All heavy atoms as TSV, in Angstrom:
chain	resi	resn	atom	element	x	y	z
A	1	MET	N	N	-38.859	-4.525	3.899
A	1	MET	CA	C	-37.566	-4.791	4.495
A	1	MET	C	C	-36.541	-5.033	3.375
A	1	MET	O	O	-36.808	-5.714	2.416
A	1	MET	CB	C	-37.663	-6.004	5.412
A	1	MET	CG	C	-36.354	-6.280	6.124
A	1	MET	SD	S	-36.356	-7.778	7.122
A	1	MET	CE	C	-37.563	-7.350	8.339
A	2	GLU	N	N	-35.362	-4.485	3.538
A	2	GLU	CA	C	-34.305	-4.613	2.552
A	2	GLU	C	C	-33.627	-5.985	2.682
A	2	GLU	O	O	-33.298	-6.423	3.773
A	2	GLU	CB	C	-33.283	-3.510	2.800
A	2	GLU	CG	C	-32.414	-3.202	1.629
A	2	GLU	CD	C	-31.547	-1.996	1.904
A	2	GLU	OE1	O	-32.102	-0.936	2.268
A	2	GLU	OE2	O	-30.345	-2.134	1.753
A	3	LYS	N	N	-33.442	-6.657	1.547
A	3	LYS	CA	C	-32.778	-7.957	1.564
A	3	LYS	C	C	-31.284	-7.753	1.406
A	3	LYS	O	O	-30.823	-6.874	0.700
A	3	LYS	CB	C	-33.287	-8.849	0.438
A	3	LYS	CG	C	-34.694	-9.341	0.664
A	3	LYS	CD	C	-35.071	-10.338	-0.401
A	3	LYS	CE	C	-36.479	-10.827	-0.142
A	3	LYS	NZ	N	-36.901	-11.797	-1.146
A	4	GLU	N	N	-30.514	-8.609	2.044
A	4	GLU	CA	C	-29.068	-8.514	1.980
A	4	GLU	C	C	-28.492	-9.922	1.928
A	4	GLU	O	O	-28.886	-10.778	2.700
A	4	GLU	CB	C	-28.568	-7.791	3.232
A	4	GLU	CG	C	-27.155	-7.348	3.165
A	4	GLU	CD	C	-26.772	-6.503	4.372
A	4	GLU	OE1	O	-27.569	-5.645	4.772
A	4	GLU	OE2	O	-25.697	-6.736	4.900
A	5	LYS	N	N	-27.584	-10.164	0.980
A	5	LYS	CA	C	-26.926	-11.461	0.905
A	5	LYS	C	C	-25.720	-11.438	1.824
A	5	LYS	O	O	-24.990	-10.464	1.894
A	5	LYS	CB	C	-26.475	-11.759	-0.525
A	5	LYS	CG	C	-27.616	-12.067	-1.454
A	5	LYS	CD	C	-27.069	-12.532	-2.786
A	5	LYS	CE	C	-28.206	-12.861	-3.719
A	5	LYS	NZ	N	-27.721	-13.345	-5.015
A	6	LEU	N	N	-25.496	-12.535	2.494
A	6	LEU	CA	C	-24.368	-12.628	3.406
A	6	LEU	C	C	-23.260	-13.467	2.798
A	6	LEU	O	O	-23.511	-14.402	2.048
A	6	LEU	CB	C	-24.804	-13.254	4.735
A	6	LEU	CG	C	-25.893	-12.497	5.482
A	6	LEU	CD1	C	-26.285	-13.260	6.735
A	6	LEU	CD2	C	-25.428	-11.101	5.837
A	7	MET	N	N	-22.048	-13.139	3.130
A	7	MET	CA	C	-20.883	-13.859	2.658
A	7	MET	C	C	-20.844	-15.234	3.326
A	7	MET	O	O	-21.139	-15.355	4.511
A	7	MET	CB	C	-19.640	-13.051	3.044
A	7	MET	CG	C	-18.338	-13.647	2.653
A	7	MET	SD	S	-16.961	-12.616	3.207
A	7	MET	CE	C	-16.830	-11.498	1.850
A	8	ILE	N	N	-20.504	-16.253	2.558
A	8	ILE	CA	C	-20.396	-17.562	3.185
A	8	ILE	C	C	-19.144	-17.598	4.065
A	8	ILE	O	O	-18.185	-16.860	3.844
A	8	ILE	CB	C	-20.416	-18.713	2.156
A	8	ILE	CG1	C	-19.265	-18.607	1.179
A	8	ILE	CG2	C	-21.745	-18.759	1.426
A	8	ILE	CD1	C	-19.159	-19.817	0.256
A	9	HIS	N	N	-19.180	-18.445	5.054
A	9	HIS	CA	C	-18.139	-18.489	6.092
A	9	HIS	C	C	-16.739	-18.656	5.514
A	9	HIS	O	O	-15.820	-17.948	5.901
A	9	HIS	CB	C	-18.468	-19.604	7.083
A	9	HIS	CG	C	-17.535	-19.651	8.239
A	9	HIS	ND1	N	-17.537	-18.696	9.221
A	9	HIS	CD2	C	-16.547	-20.529	8.556
A	9	HIS	CE1	C	-16.595	-18.980	10.106
A	9	HIS	NE2	N	-15.981	-20.085	9.724
A	10	LYS	N	N	-16.558	-19.582	4.569
A	10	LYS	CA	C	-15.200	-19.816	4.046
A	10	LYS	C	C	-14.684	-18.605	3.283
A	10	LYS	O	O	-13.493	-18.316	3.310
A	10	LYS	CB	C	-15.134	-21.082	3.212
A	10	LYS	CG	C	-15.799	-21.006	1.862
A	10	LYS	CD	C	-15.561	-22.274	1.059
A	10	LYS	CE	C	-16.126	-22.056	-0.330
A	10	LYS	NZ	N	-15.697	-23.058	-1.272
A	11	ASP	N	N	-15.573	-17.872	2.588
A	11	ASP	CA	C	-15.155	-16.657	1.891
A	11	ASP	C	C	-14.767	-15.566	2.882
A	11	ASP	O	O	-13.802	-14.839	2.668
A	11	ASP	CB	C	-16.260	-16.143	0.964
A	11	ASP	CG	C	-16.469	-17.030	-0.256
A	11	ASP	OD1	O	-15.580	-17.850	-0.574
A	11	ASP	OD2	O	-17.519	-16.891	-0.902
A	12	ALA	N	N	-15.505	-15.458	3.970
A	12	ALA	CA	C	-15.188	-14.465	5.001
A	12	ALA	C	C	-13.822	-14.765	5.612
A	12	ALA	O	O	-13.009	-13.860	5.802
A	12	ALA	CB	C	-16.267	-14.454	6.079
A	13	GLU	N	N	-13.569	-16.030	5.883
A	13	GLU	CA	C	-12.272	-16.416	6.453
A	13	GLU	C	C	-11.136	-16.101	5.484
A	13	GLU	O	O	-10.077	-15.626	5.893
A	13	GLU	CB	C	-12.261	-17.893	6.806
A	13	GLU	CG	C	-13.073	-18.226	8.027
A	13	GLU	CD	C	-13.053	-19.715	8.350
A	13	GLU	OE1	O	-12.810	-20.531	7.431
A	13	GLU	OE2	O	-13.267	-20.046	9.525
A	14	GLU	N	N	-11.346	-16.364	4.201
A	14	GLU	CA	C	-10.320	-16.079	3.197
A	14	GLU	C	C	-10.028	-14.580	3.139
A	14	GLU	O	O	-8.865	-14.163	3.089
A	14	GLU	CB	C	-10.758	-16.585	1.827
A	14	GLU	CG	C	-9.746	-16.321	0.736
A	14	GLU	CD	C	-10.197	-16.789	-0.642
A	14	GLU	OE1	O	-11.299	-17.368	-0.768
A	14	GLU	OE2	O	-9.447	-16.553	-1.596
A	15	LEU	N	N	-11.066	-13.759	3.132
A	15	LEU	CA	C	-10.879	-12.313	3.103
A	15	LEU	C	C	-10.127	-11.843	4.345
A	15	LEU	O	O	-9.209	-11.028	4.259
A	15	LEU	CB	C	-12.229	-11.600	2.984
A	15	LEU	CG	C	-12.170	-10.077	3.005
A	15	LEU	CD1	C	-11.315	-9.536	1.871
A	15	LEU	CD2	C	-13.573	-9.501	2.948
A	16	GLU	N	N	-10.504	-12.363	5.498
A	16	GLU	CA	C	-9.831	-11.989	6.744
A	16	GLU	C	C	-8.344	-12.317	6.668
A	16	GLU	O	O	-7.502	-11.489	7.038
A	16	GLU	CB	C	-10.469	-12.708	7.931
A	16	GLU	CG	C	-11.866	-12.214	8.237
A	16	GLU	CD	C	-12.643	-13.159	9.130
A	16	GLU	OE1	O	-12.064	-14.172	9.625
A	16	GLU	OE2	O	-13.838	-12.909	9.341
A	17	ARG	N	N	-8.004	-13.516	6.189
A	17	ARG	CA	C	-6.597	-13.918	6.070
A	17	ARG	C	C	-5.832	-12.983	5.130
A	17	ARG	O	O	-4.708	-12.582	5.415
A	17	ARG	CB	C	-6.472	-15.360	5.585
A	17	ARG	CG	C	-6.784	-16.397	6.652
A	17	ARG	CD	C	-6.383	-17.795	6.202
A	17	ARG	NE	N	-7.022	-18.204	4.956
A	17	ARG	CZ	C	-8.197	-18.807	4.846
A	17	ARG	NH1	N	-8.886	-19.093	5.938
A	17	ARG	NH2	N	-8.690	-19.144	3.670
A	18	LYS	N	N	-6.467	-12.638	4.003
A	18	LYS	CA	C	-5.810	-11.750	3.033
A	18	LYS	C	C	-5.573	-10.364	3.615
A	18	LYS	O	O	-4.509	-9.776	3.413
A	18	LYS	CB	C	-6.642	-11.650	1.755
A	18	LYS	CG	C	-6.587	-12.906	0.925
A	18	LYS	CD	C	-7.422	-12.776	-0.335
A	18	LYS	CE	C	-7.320	-14.030	-1.180
A	18	LYS	NZ	N	-8.047	-13.910	-2.446
A	19	VAL	N	N	-6.559	-9.830	4.318
A	19	VAL	CA	C	-6.414	-8.501	4.912
A	19	VAL	C	C	-5.323	-8.528	5.978
A	19	VAL	O	O	-4.450	-7.651	5.999
A	19	VAL	CB	C	-7.750	-7.996	5.500
A	19	VAL	CG1	C	-7.547	-6.737	6.332
A	19	VAL	CG2	C	-8.764	-7.745	4.387
A	20	ILE	N	N	-5.335	-9.535	6.829
A	20	ILE	CA	C	-4.327	-9.630	7.888
A	20	ILE	C	C	-2.927	-9.742	7.291
A	20	ILE	O	O	-1.994	-9.067	7.729
A	20	ILE	CB	C	-4.632	-10.814	8.826
A	20	ILE	CG1	C	-5.883	-10.490	9.660
A	20	ILE	CG2	C	-3.431	-11.121	9.742
A	20	ILE	CD1	C	-6.450	-11.676	10.415
A	21	ARG	N	N	-2.781	-10.579	6.266
A	21	ARG	CA	C	-1.467	-10.744	5.622
A	21	ARG	C	C	-0.995	-9.409	5.026
A	21	ARG	O	O	0.159	-9.012	5.194
A	21	ARG	CB	C	-1.544	-11.817	4.541
A	21	ARG	CG	C	-0.213	-12.140	3.899
A	21	ARG	CD	C	-0.347	-13.275	2.928
A	21	ARG	NE	N	-1.784	-13.463	2.690
A	21	ARG	CZ	C	-2.340	-14.320	1.874
A	21	ARG	NH1	N	-1.621	-15.098	1.171
A	21	ARG	NH2	N	-3.627	-14.422	1.721
A	22	PHE	N	N	-1.892	-8.693	4.335
A	22	PHE	CA	C	-1.542	-7.403	3.730
A	22	PHE	C	C	-1.138	-6.396	4.800
A	22	PHE	O	O	-0.128	-5.702	4.661
A	22	PHE	CB	C	-2.727	-6.869	2.910
A	22	PHE	CG	C	-2.423	-5.604	2.179
A	22	PHE	CD1	C	-1.827	-5.631	0.931
A	22	PHE	CD2	C	-2.723	-4.368	2.736
A	22	PHE	CE1	C	-1.534	-4.448	0.241
A	22	PHE	CE2	C	-2.439	-3.186	2.070
A	22	PHE	CZ	C	-1.840	-3.228	0.814
A	23	VAL	N	N	-1.909	-6.313	5.872
A	23	VAL	CA	C	-1.628	-5.375	6.958
A	23	VAL	C	C	-0.261	-5.676	7.577
A	23	VAL	O	O	0.528	-4.769	7.835
A	23	VAL	CB	C	-2.751	-5.432	8.020
A	23	VAL	CG1	C	-2.351	-4.734	9.309
A	23	VAL	CG2	C	-4.035	-4.824	7.466
A	24	GLU	N	N	0.016	-6.950	7.781
A	24	GLU	CA	C	1.315	-7.323	8.357
A	24	GLU	C	C	2.457	-7.003	7.402
A	24	GLU	O	O	3.484	-6.470	7.824
A	24	GLU	CB	C	1.322	-8.809	8.708
A	24	GLU	CG	C	0.453	-9.139	9.898
A	24	GLU	CD	C	0.365	-10.633	10.187
A	24	GLU	OE1	O	0.695	-11.449	9.290
A	24	GLU	OE2	O	-0.033	-10.981	11.303
A	25	GLU	N	N	2.299	-7.314	6.116
A	25	GLU	CA	C	3.346	-7.048	5.129
A	25	GLU	C	C	3.656	-5.565	5.022
A	25	GLU	O	O	4.811	-5.178	4.846
A	25	GLU	CB	C	2.938	-7.576	3.753
A	25	GLU	CG	C	2.974	-9.080	3.629
A	25	GLU	CD	C	2.426	-9.575	2.290
A	25	GLU	OE1	O	2.036	-8.753	1.430
A	25	GLU	OE2	O	2.372	-10.810	2.110
A	26	LYS	N	N	2.633	-4.733	5.100
A	26	LYS	CA	C	2.798	-3.286	4.943
A	26	LYS	C	C	3.111	-2.574	6.256
A	26	LYS	O	O	3.391	-1.381	6.267
A	26	LYS	CB	C	1.538	-2.658	4.325
A	26	LYS	CG	C	1.180	-3.219	2.965
A	26	LYS	CD	C	2.258	-2.938	1.951
A	26	LYS	CE	C	1.881	-3.487	0.593
A	26	LYS	NZ	N	2.891	-3.245	-0.416
A	27	GLY	N	N	3.032	-3.282	7.375
A	27	GLY	CA	C	3.305	-2.666	8.667
A	27	GLY	C	C	2.279	-1.621	9.052
A	27	GLY	O	O	2.616	-0.622	9.691
A	28	MET	N	N	1.037	-1.860	8.673
A	28	MET	CA	C	-0.024	-0.888	8.934
A	28	MET	C	C	-0.426	-0.903	10.409
A	28	MET	O	O	-0.333	-1.917	11.085
A	28	MET	CB	C	-1.253	-1.216	8.075
A	28	MET	CG	C	-1.016	-1.052	6.589
A	28	MET	SD	S	-2.411	-1.642	5.587
A	28	MET	CE	C	-3.632	-0.397	5.971
A	29	THR	N	N	-0.893	0.249	10.867
A	29	THR	CA	C	-1.447	0.347	12.216
A	29	THR	C	C	-2.957	0.096	12.148
A	29	THR	O	O	-3.547	0.103	11.064
A	29	THR	CB	C	-1.218	1.752	12.806
A	29	THR	OG1	O	-1.959	2.699	12.025
A	29	THR	CG2	C	0.261	2.114	12.825
A	30	ILE	N	N	-3.566	-0.070	13.304
A	30	ILE	CA	C	-5.016	-0.267	13.344
A	30	ILE	C	C	-5.722	0.979	12.806
A	30	ILE	O	O	-6.759	0.875	12.148
A	30	ILE	CB	C	-5.507	-0.646	14.759
A	30	ILE	CG1	C	-6.966	-1.105	14.741
A	30	ILE	CG2	C	-5.329	0.492	15.739
A	30	ILE	CD1	C	-7.214	-2.395	14.040
A	31	SER	N	N	-5.150	2.149	13.036
A	31	SER	CA	C	-5.745	3.381	12.501
A	31	SER	C	C	-5.700	3.397	10.980
A	31	SER	O	O	-6.672	3.805	10.331
A	31	SER	CB	C	-5.015	4.613	13.032
A	31	SER	OG	O	-5.208	4.736	14.419
A	32	ASN	N	N	-4.574	2.936	10.400
A	32	ASN	CA	C	-4.474	2.831	8.943
A	32	ASN	C	C	-5.550	1.903	8.408
A	32	ASN	O	O	-6.224	2.210	7.419
A	32	ASN	CB	C	-3.114	2.271	8.502
A	32	ASN	CG	C	-1.929	3.109	8.878
A	32	ASN	OD1	O	-0.891	2.547	9.220
A	32	ASN	ND2	N	-2.036	4.415	8.836
A	33	LEU	N	N	-5.689	0.761	9.054
A	33	LEU	CA	C	-6.676	-0.229	8.618
A	33	LEU	C	C	-8.096	0.320	8.727
A	33	LEU	O	O	-8.902	0.174	7.804
A	33	LEU	CB	C	-6.537	-1.515	9.428
A	33	LEU	CG	C	-7.530	-2.613	9.103
A	33	LEU	CD1	C	-7.414	-3.054	7.641
A	33	LEU	CD2	C	-7.334	-3.799	10.037
A	34	ARG	N	N	-8.406	0.963	9.828
A	34	ARG	CA	C	-9.745	1.540	9.997
A	34	ARG	C	C	-10.057	2.567	8.921
A	34	ARG	O	O	-11.157	2.591	8.364
A	34	ARG	CB	C	-9.887	2.173	11.373
A	34	ARG	CG	C	-10.082	1.180	12.468
A	34	ARG	CD	C	-10.353	1.873	13.789
A	34	ARG	NE	N	-10.478	0.880	14.843
A	34	ARG	CZ	C	-9.900	0.976	16.020
A	34	ARG	NH1	N	-9.150	2.028	16.312
A	34	ARG	NH2	N	-10.064	0.037	16.915
A	35	ASP	N	N	-9.080	3.429	8.614
A	35	ASP	CA	C	-9.279	4.438	7.573
A	35	ASP	C	C	-9.554	3.781	6.226
A	35	ASP	O	O	-10.445	4.196	5.487
A	35	ASP	CB	C	-8.067	5.365	7.471
A	35	ASP	CG	C	-7.913	6.286	8.671
A	35	ASP	OD1	O	-8.888	6.439	9.443
A	35	ASP	OD2	O	-6.809	6.845	8.838
A	36	CYS	N	N	-8.770	2.763	5.906
A	36	CYS	CA	C	-8.956	2.051	4.627
A	36	CYS	C	C	-10.311	1.360	4.575
A	36	CYS	O	O	-11.006	1.416	3.560
A	36	CYS	CB	C	-7.848	1.027	4.420
A	36	CYS	SG	S	-6.247	1.748	4.112
A	37	MET	N	N	-10.683	0.703	5.658
A	37	MET	CA	C	-11.952	-0.024	5.683
A	37	MET	C	C	-13.132	0.937	5.585
A	37	MET	O	O	-14.148	0.611	4.977
A	37	MET	CB	C	-12.066	-0.881	6.943
A	37	MET	CG	C	-11.049	-2.003	7.013
A	37	MET	SD	S	-11.338	-3.456	5.965
A	37	MET	CE	C	-11.028	-2.991	4.330
A	38	LYS	N	N	-12.984	2.136	6.148
A	38	LYS	CA	C	-14.030	3.153	6.030
A	38	LYS	C	C	-14.226	3.523	4.562
A	38	LYS	O	O	-15.351	3.633	4.084
A	38	LYS	CB	C	-13.671	4.386	6.854
A	38	LYS	CG	C	-14.715	5.471	6.795
A	38	LYS	CD	C	-14.297	6.668	7.613
A	38	LYS	CE	C	-15.305	7.781	7.410
A	38	LYS	NZ	N	-14.860	9.041	7.983
A	39	GLU	N	N	-13.115	3.714	3.843
A	39	GLU	CA	C	-13.186	4.033	2.423
A	39	GLU	C	C	-13.826	2.895	1.632
A	39	GLU	O	O	-14.634	3.126	0.730
A	39	GLU	CB	C	-11.789	4.334	1.872
A	39	GLU	CG	C	-11.164	5.586	2.437
A	39	GLU	CD	C	-11.904	6.844	2.040
A	39	GLU	OE1	O	-12.394	6.928	0.897
A	39	GLU	OE2	O	-11.993	7.753	2.887
A	40	VAL	N	N	-13.467	1.670	1.967
A	40	VAL	CA	C	-14.050	0.496	1.294
A	40	VAL	C	C	-15.553	0.443	1.537
A	40	VAL	O	O	-16.341	0.237	0.616
A	40	VAL	CB	C	-13.366	-0.811	1.766
A	40	VAL	CG1	C	-14.126	-2.034	1.270
A	40	VAL	CG2	C	-11.916	-0.853	1.307
A	41	GLU	N	N	-15.954	0.645	2.785
A	41	GLU	CA	C	-17.385	0.610	3.120
A	41	GLU	C	C	-18.156	1.697	2.378
A	41	GLU	O	O	-19.236	1.443	1.836
A	41	GLU	CB	C	-17.575	0.767	4.626
A	41	GLU	CG	C	-19.024	0.671	5.031
A	41	GLU	CD	C	-19.244	0.772	6.520
A	41	GLU	OE1	O	-18.258	0.906	7.283
A	41	GLU	OE2	O	-20.414	0.716	6.928
A	42	GLU	N	N	-17.600	2.892	2.325
A	42	GLU	CA	C	-18.261	3.981	1.603
A	42	GLU	C	C	-18.401	3.638	0.117
A	42	GLU	O	O	-19.456	3.875	-0.482
A	42	GLU	CB	C	-17.489	5.285	1.786
A	42	GLU	CG	C	-17.630	5.877	3.170
A	42	GLU	CD	C	-16.772	7.110	3.391
A	42	GLU	OE1	O	-16.163	7.610	2.425
A	42	GLU	OE2	O	-16.708	7.567	4.543
A	43	TYR	N	N	-17.353	3.094	-0.462
A	43	TYR	CA	C	-17.408	2.697	-1.869
A	43	TYR	C	C	-18.487	1.643	-2.089
A	43	TYR	O	O	-19.287	1.748	-3.018
A	43	TYR	CB	C	-16.052	2.156	-2.333
A	43	TYR	CG	C	-16.119	1.595	-3.731
A	43	TYR	CD1	C	-15.974	2.424	-4.826
A	43	TYR	CD2	C	-16.372	0.240	-3.960
A	43	TYR	CE1	C	-16.066	1.925	-6.118
A	43	TYR	CE2	C	-16.467	-0.271	-5.238
A	43	TYR	CZ	C	-16.310	0.576	-6.309
A	43	TYR	OH	O	-16.414	0.081	-7.578
A	44	MET	N	N	-18.503	0.643	-1.234
A	44	MET	CA	C	-19.478	-0.442	-1.373
A	44	MET	C	C	-20.910	0.086	-1.250
A	44	MET	O	O	-21.785	-0.325	-2.000
A	44	MET	CB	C	-19.242	-1.538	-0.319
A	44	MET	CG	C	-17.929	-2.280	-0.489
A	44	MET	SD	S	-17.849	-3.287	-1.970
A	44	MET	CE	C	-19.035	-4.540	-1.571
A	45	CYS	N	N	-21.123	0.994	-0.332
A	45	CYS	CA	C	-22.465	1.554	-0.150
A	45	CYS	C	C	-22.919	2.344	-1.378
A	45	CYS	O	O	-24.090	2.323	-1.735
A	45	CYS	CB	C	-22.498	2.448	1.079
A	45	CYS	SG	S	-22.437	1.535	2.635
A	46	LYS	N	N	-21.985	3.005	-2.026
A	46	LYS	CA	C	-22.327	3.833	-3.184
A	46	LYS	C	C	-22.379	3.053	-4.496
A	46	LYS	O	O	-23.143	3.406	-5.382
A	46	LYS	CB	C	-21.303	4.965	-3.337
A	46	LYS	CG	C	-21.368	5.989	-2.243
A	46	LYS	CD	C	-20.279	7.025	-2.425
A	46	LYS	CE	C	-20.265	8.012	-1.269
A	46	LYS	NZ	N	-19.135	8.933	-1.375
A	47	ASN	N	N	-21.545	2.042	-4.644
A	47	ASN	CA	C	-21.318	1.452	-5.968
A	47	ASN	C	C	-21.570	-0.048	-6.105
A	47	ASN	O	O	-21.762	-0.514	-7.217
A	47	ASN	CB	C	-19.861	1.696	-6.389
A	47	ASN	CG	C	-19.558	3.169	-6.438
A	47	ASN	OD1	O	-20.170	3.904	-7.193
A	47	ASN	ND2	N	-18.622	3.613	-5.621
A	48	ALA	N	N	-21.482	-0.776	-5.055
A	48	ALA	CA	C	-21.468	-2.225	-5.189
A	48	ALA	C	C	-22.870	-2.826	-5.219
A	48	ALA	O	O	-23.796	-2.308	-4.617
A	48	ALA	CB	C	-20.680	-2.851	-4.036
A	49	THR	N	N	-22.974	-3.904	-5.938
A	49	THR	CA	C	-24.181	-4.715	-5.882
A	49	THR	C	C	-23.830	-5.989	-5.126
A	49	THR	O	O	-22.664	-6.369	-5.030
A	49	THR	CB	C	-24.700	-5.071	-7.289
A	49	THR	OG1	O	-23.686	-5.809	-7.959
A	49	THR	CG2	C	-25.061	-3.835	-8.064
A	50	LEU	N	N	-24.820	-6.646	-4.642
A	50	LEU	CA	C	-24.597	-7.854	-3.870
A	50	LEU	C	C	-24.974	-9.102	-4.660
A	50	LEU	O	O	-25.435	-10.088	-4.105
A	50	LEU	CB	C	-25.387	-7.808	-2.541
A	50	LEU	CG	C	-24.986	-6.666	-1.610
A	50	LEU	CD1	C	-25.916	-6.625	-0.399
A	50	LEU	CD2	C	-23.560	-6.828	-1.146
A	51	ASN	N	N	-24.789	-9.063	-5.957
A	51	ASN	CA	C	-25.106	-10.220	-6.798
A	51	ASN	C	C	-24.012	-11.268	-6.689
A	51	ASN	O	O	-22.851	-10.969	-6.723
A	51	ASN	CB	C	-25.252	-9.808	-8.260
A	51	ASN	CG	C	-26.448	-8.908	-8.463
A	51	ASN	OD1	O	-27.428	-8.980	-7.724
A	51	ASN	ND2	N	-26.379	-8.054	-9.459
A	52	ARG	N	N	-24.414	-12.495	-6.593
A	52	ARG	CA	C	-23.478	-13.615	-6.518
A	52	ARG	C	C	-23.882	-14.604	-7.598
A	52	ARG	O	O	-25.001	-15.050	-7.642
A	52	ARG	CB	C	-23.545	-14.248	-5.143
A	52	ARG	CG	C	-22.517	-15.330	-4.956
A	52	ARG	CD	C	-22.642	-15.875	-3.537
A	52	ARG	NE	N	-21.643	-16.867	-3.331
A	52	ARG	CZ	C	-20.486	-16.646	-2.759
A	52	ARG	NH1	N	-20.196	-15.466	-2.309
A	52	ARG	NH2	N	-19.609	-17.627	-2.608
A	53	GLU	N	N	-22.931	-14.948	-8.426
A	53	GLU	CA	C	-23.236	-15.868	-9.526
A	53	GLU	C	C	-22.867	-17.274	-9.189
A	53	GLU	O	O	-22.094	-17.586	-8.394
A	53	GLU	CB	C	-22.510	-15.411	-10.776
A	53	GLU	CG	C	-23.055	-14.078	-11.235
A	53	GLU	CD	C	-22.382	-13.614	-12.522
A	53	GLU	OE1	O	-21.929	-14.451	-13.307
A	53	GLU	OE2	O	-22.331	-12.399	-12.713
């Protein structure tokens, strides 16, 4: 079974606030956000490690 580290709750909340603030500032639509998040997910799957120091 593949192991996966999960984001701690306060970090998840911080990321959510940052994304929401950015989306509001830029006037993005939900479609814009979905497209961007798809690109982020693809990048993470290909390149990111889940190491936490």
